[in-house]
N, C-alpha and C positions, 0 to 999 in steps of 0.2 A: 290459361295464358299467364296467370299470376306465378305459377310454378316455374315458368320458363326463365324468368329473371331472378329466381330465388338463388342466392349465392350458395345455399346448402344442397342444391340439386346435384345429380351425377355429373352433369357437364362441367360445372364450375369446380366441383371438388377434384375432378380429374385434371383440369387445366391447373389448378393450384399445385397438385402433386407434381405435374409435369414441369411446372416453372421451378419448383423446389429442387427436382432432380437436376435440370439444366444448370440452375444456379450453383448447386453443390459441385457438380462436375467441373464447371468453370474454375471455381475456387481451387478445387484439387488439382487441376492442370497447372494453373499458375503457380501454385505452392511447390509443385513438383519440378518446375523450371531450373532451379539451382542444382538439381540432381542429388545433392547430398541430403536434401529434405524429403526424399521419396519415402523413406521408412517412416517417419512421423506422419506424413500425409496419408499413407495407406492405413495406419492405425486410427488416425483421426476420421478418415472416410468411413471405416467400418462403424465406429462409434456413432458418427452423425447419421449414417444411413439407417442404422437400426433404431435408434432412439427418436429421431425426428420424422424420417420418411415412413418408416414402418409402424412406429408406435405413437406418432403424432404428439410427441413431447418437445416443446420449445421450437426454435427455428433452427433449420439445418446448418446454415453457415455459422450461427452462434455456437452451436454445439461442436462444429468442426474445429473452430479455433480453441475452444475450451479443451477438447481432446488433445489437439496438437500441442497446446502449451503444457498441459499437465503430463503428457506422456513423451515429451520431445527427447529428453536425455536418453532414456532407455531405448526408445524406438529409433533414435539416431545411431547409437552404438550397434544395435541389431542390424540395421540397414547397412552400415559400414562393413560389418563382418560378412554379411551376405554378398555384398558386391565384391569384396576382396577374395572370398572364396570362389565366387563365380569367375573372376578375372584369372586366378591361379588355375582353375579347371580349364578354362579356355586356352591358356598359354601351353598347359601340358598336353591337351588334345592336339594343338597346332604343331608342337614340337614333335610329338609322336608321329603325325602324319608326314611331315616334312623330313624328319632325320632318321626315324626308326620304324619305316613303314612295315617291315616284316613282323615286328612284335605288336603292332597296333591292333591287328585282328584279336589278339588276347586281351590287351589292355582296354580296349573300347568297352568291355563288359564292366571292368572296374569303373571306368569314368561314367558309364550309364548309371551305375549304382550310386556313386557319389552325387551325380546330378539329381537322381530320384530322391535321395535323402534330403538334399537342400530344397527341392520343390516341396516335399512333404512337410518339412519344418516350416517353410514360408507360409503354407496354407493356414496354419494355426497360430503362428507366433504373434502376428499382429492383432488378431481378435482377442487373444490372451492378454496382450499389453493393454488393450482398450478397456479391459474389464477387471483384471485382477493385478494385485501387488506381489510380484514375485522377483527373486533374485535373477540374474542373467542366466547363470547355469541351470537354475530351475525351469526357466522359460524354455530353454532348448530341450531339456530332457522331457518335459511335459508335452511339448509340441510333437516330438518325435514319438512319444508313447501314444498320444491321441491319434497321430496319423496312421499308426498300425492298428490300434484298437477300434478306430472307426474308419476302416480301409474304404469302404464303399463311398463314404463322405469325401474322403481325401481324393479318390479318383474322379468322382463327379465334379468336385471343385476345380480340379485341374483341367478337366474337359471344358467346363464353363469359361475358365480363364483363357484357355487356348481359342476357344470359340470367340471370346471377346477381342482378342488380338486379331483374329482373321477379319471380323467385321470392321475393325478400325482400319486395317490394311486395305480392304477391298473398297472402302468408302473414302479412301484418300485422307483419313483423319476425321472426317465429318462425324463419325459415329462416337467420337470422344465425348460429344455433348450428352450422350446418354448411356454409353457402355459402362463406364466405371461404376456408377451408383447401381445400375440395373444388375450387373454381374454380382456386385457385393450383396445385394438384397436377395438374389437367388441362392447364393452361397449361405447367407445367413439363416435361410429357412432350415437347413440342416445344421449348421454351426451352433445356432443358439441352443438347440436340444443338447449338443455336446457340452457347451459352456455351462448350461444350468446343472448338469450332472458334476460338474467340477466344484460347484459352489461350497460344498461341504468339506473340500480338500484344501482349498486355498483362501487366502484373505481377498474380499472383494473391494471395489472402489467405494467411494463416498456415497454414491447412489444407493448402493445396497445396505450400507451401514445407516444411512438416514432414512431407511424404509421407503425410499422412492423406487419400488421395485418395478419399473417400467418393463423390464425385459421378461417378467414373469407373466405378462398380460397375454 
């Protein structure tokens, strides 16, 4: 009976993790509301999910805002570029469908390739921002390279993201309380192996330099 009320038993540890996941999801959703902060929020979510939820270092919300503040400028610019690129792609597709329907059959393959490249880059660029110090051009180049080099990870990550969107849709938004962090953690199982391989190629963040190598555990 004594073990039943032990805060270190499986039940209490599970409930603690669940609370952390829900709290981090709520903070993530609130920070995303202004729209323009989605990029920094995604980068911070990955950082906090891996460091605090998966590696049990510090508090999730605290690490979220640490990553959000540290990487805001670069992740904001990246998010803005991705949004603008997506809008331009949408306008081009709509224009092709409405006004040049005969040629759309051929152009849709080009649009599909552009959309795939954007999706591939998006999978890697925010985890890279959360971990490494790179120039903007270097981020995009490395993200695309990794997406091709680790193609299986790229495809599985996209499937997980799509599945997350479907769950949120069919649950009328209720799944937002668990989906963002859960999908991020599932992606990180593969993504962390990729990022570790990059450590000899690029400069890492303060955690690596200060030998707090939580991501190597």
